[in-house]
N, C-alpha and C positions, 0 to 999 in steps of 0.2 A: 298511681294505680292505672293500669291499662286494661280495658275490657275488650273482648272480642265477641262479635255476634256469633250465634250458632251457625254452622255451615249449612248452606242450602243443599239440595239433592246432588248437584254436580260436585260440590265440595266434599260431601260425604263419600261419594263414589271415588273421588281422587284420594281421599284419606284412606279408605279401605284398600285401594290399590297399593298404596305405600306400605301398609301393614302386611299385605298378602304377598308382596313382591318377592320376598326371600323364601316363601314357602310354596310347595307344590299344592296347587288348588284348582278347583273347578267352580269358581264363584262368579256369579253374575253380579258384579258390584253395583250396577244401576238398579237392579231389582232389590238388593239389600238396602241400598241408599234410600230408595222410595219407602221402605218399610221402617226406616229409622228416623223419621221426622222428630226433631227436638233433641236429638242426641249430639253430644259434643265429640270432639276428636278423642278425648280420653274415654268417653263411653264406647266409641267404636273400637278403640284399642282393647278395652276389656271384653267387648263382644267377640273379637277375634281370638283373644286369649282363652276365653271360656269355650269357644267353639273348638279350639285345638285340643283342649283337655278332654273333650268328649268323643274324640275320633281317633281311630288308628288308621294311619295312611293319609290319603289325600282329603283335605277339607273341601266340602261342597257347599253350595248355596243353602241347601236345606239345613246343614249343620249350623250356619249362622242365623238363619231365620228362626230356628228352634230356640236360640238363646235370647231373642228379643222379648222383654217382659210384656205380658198381655194384662192390662189392668183388670179385665174380667176374670182371667185365670189366676193371676198372681197379684192379689191386692197388696198394697203396702202394709208392712207389719206395723202393729201399733207401737207408739213410742214406748221406750223402756219405762217401767214403773220407777217412781222416785223411791229412794231408800227409806225404810221405816226408821224413825228416830225414837229411841226408847232410852230414857234416863240420860240424855246428853250423848248417847253413842249411836252411831249408824249401824244398822244390822245388815 
């Protein structure tokens, strides 16, 4: 098993640049990278994908920043409830 550390701000900016390279954009990758502390490359890919789904035309810095989860605004959902077992069967 090989593990990789999470990218630093410079690494996140470079990763964002790779994902945005093929798309017309007005994104300040350094600003978005600073706001994405603790995100992996896969998280950044999803951030760009989600941002693209919400815009028509050119993606901008604000579009990506709006996709970043805010723990105060977007608390993690509770874990799914375990199935209720009745008479040897799961409901």
